[in-house]
N, C-alpha and C positions, 0 to 999 in steps of 0.2 A: 504494500500500500504506500503510495507516494504521499508526502506531506504537503504537496502543492500540486494543483491541477494545472493543465496547460492554459486554461482560461485565466486562472489566477496569476500565472506567470506573465501573461500579457498585461493584466491589470496592475501588477506590482512593478514590473520592470520596463515594459515597452511603452505603454500608453502615457505614463507620466513624462518620460523622456520626450516623446513625440509632442505632448502638450507644451512642455517647456520650450522646445525649439520653435513651435508655432507661435507661442506668446512673445518670443524675443526676435522674431524675424521681421517685425514691423520696421526696424531701422534700415532695412534693405530696400524699402519700397522705391526709393528714388533712383537706385542704381541697378535694379534688376527688372528685366522684362518678364513679368509674371506669366504672360501668355506663352512665351517661349519656354520658360522653366517649367510651367505647368504641363505644356505639351511634351516636354522631355520626360517628366515624371510619368505621365500617362503612358507614353510609349514604352519606357523602361519597365513599368509595372506589368503591362500587358504581356510583354515578352518574357518577363520573369516567371509569371504564372504558367504561361504556355510551355516554356522551355524546362522549367524546374519540376513541374508536376509528374511527368512520366519518369524522369530520372529519380526523383524522390521515391516514387512507387517501386521502382526496381530495387533500390537499396533497402527499403523496408521489407520487401518480399525475400530478399537475400539474407536478412537478419543482421545487416550492418549496424542498425540501431533498433531499439525497441522502446516501448513506452510503459510507464508504470501502470499498475492496476488502477482502473477508474480515473486515470489522469486525463483522458480525452473524452470529449462529449460524443463524438461520432466520427464517421469517416466518409470521405468523398473519393470514390475509386481507390479505396485502400489507404488513402492519406488522411490523417486527422484534419478535421475542419480548422482547428487552431493553427495547424501548420500551413494550410492554404492561406489563412489570414496573415500569417507571418510573411508569406511571399508578397503581400501588399504592404504590410506595416514597415518592413525593413527598408524597401526602396523609399518610402515616404520619409522615414527617419533620416536616412543617409542623404537624401536629396535636400532636405531642409538644412542639415548641417553643411552640406556643400555650398548652398546659397550663402550661408554665413561667411564662409572662408575663401571661396574660390576667386572672388573679385570679378571685375568686368572682363568682357571678351577682348583679347589682344589682337590687333591687326598685324599684317605683314609677315605671317608665317606661311611659307610655301611648302607644298607637299607634292612631290613629283611622282610620276608613275613608278620609278624605281623605289621610292619610299613606300608606295602602296604594296608593291610586290614583297619588299623586305619585311614590312609589318605583318602581312598575311603569312609569310613563311615562318616568322618567329612564333606566331600564334599556333600554327600547325605543328611546329616542333614541340611546343608545350603539350599539345594533345598526344603526340607520338610518345613522349616520355610517359604520359599517363597510360597509354596502351601497354607499354612495356611493363609498367608497375602492376598492371592487372594480372600478369602471369604468375605472381606470387600471392599466396593467401594473405600474408601479413601486411601487404601493401595494397590490398584491394580497395579500401576506402580512399586512400591517397590517390591511387591510380584512377579511380572513378571520378574524383574531383577534377584532376588535370585533364582527363579525356573529355569530360563534359565542358571544361573551361576553354579548351583549345579553339573550337570554332568561334566562340564569342570574342575571345581575345584577338583571333586572326582578323575578324571583321572590324573590330574597333581600331586595332593598330593599322590596318590597311587604310582606314578612313583618315586617321590623323595622329599617328604616333609622334610626329614632329611637334604638333601643337601641344600634345600632352607633355612632351619633354620640355617644351618651352615653359609650361606652367607646372613643372614637376614638383616644386616646393609646396604649392597650394594643393595640388592633387594629392600629394603624399599625406598632408595634414587631413584632407577631406576623407581619405581612406582609413588612415590609422586611428583616428579618434573614435568613430563609431565601431570599428573593429575591436579596439581595446575594450570598449564598454560591453560589447556583445560577448567577448571572451569571458569577462567577469560574470555576467548574468548566465551565460551558458554553464559555467562551472557551478554556479549556485543551483541551477536547474538539475544538473546531474546529481549533485549532492542531495537535493530534495526528492529525487526519484521520478522527476517528470519524464525523463528519458534516460536511456543507458546506451553507451557505445560499446559494441562488441570487441572483446579482446582478440578474438580470432582473426578479424579482418583489419586490425590496426597494428602499427609497428610497436606499440607499447611505450613510445616516447611521449612524454607529457611535460608540461610546465605548470607547476603548482596544481597538479592533478587534472589539468585539462589536456586531453589528447592533442597532439600537434595537428592531427587531421582536422579537428574542429577549428583550430586557429587558422589553418590554411583556408578552410571553407569560408570563413567570414572575411578574410582578406580578399579572396577571389570574388565573392559575391559583391562586396563593397567596391572593388575595382570595376565590376560590371556597371554598377549604378553610377559611380562618380564619373568614370570615363564616358559612359553613355550620355549623361546630362551635360558634361563639359563639351563633348564633341557635338551634341545636338545644337547647343547654343552657338558654337563656332560655325557650324555649317549654315545655320539660318542667318547668322551675321554676314557670312560671305555671299550668300544668295542675295541679300538685301543690297 
């Protein structure tokens, strides 16, 4: 029996952080095009749900992670409702933080055809590393993350890795802060029995009790969100 349900996890750790960021974002009104940022959030969220749901279902079916008794209210296609909600809440959380720190769009960054090919190739390489890791049981979860991440990173880096590199300091802050917060609350959720990560499919490496696979997962997913929003704003700016 878990001491915290998945709904309570959202109520205690996710929604208050989301509310705080929403309440403090008002000072960005004059420097942020909310139609563009909102469009970026809507696009990233829709893609997150569509792309993550089948991947999440496969790993649940494989037993990579499980949930505490009575921790979830129900399931959609084998995935807890609360997890599907997380696919929406995390992009919102990270996007609001990104708006706080990323600053205005910078002009004058050129991204050539060679840059697009190089960015795509690098993302594909990440995916291939993941495929290789899938061949060993203890690196299954890590391999699944990188295999799943490869196509998204290939697309994003093909679109504008040079722009992301130009804004690397702010992008890094935008990725790291929500990732660090989610590492902490993930560890608390595991301790409370909301979910458990299989020892069979993980390396056994952990930081303060948090499996490194979980740390990689949140960095990767927040990279998806931050890079997606930053590049969406940049592309719209260039079109205009």
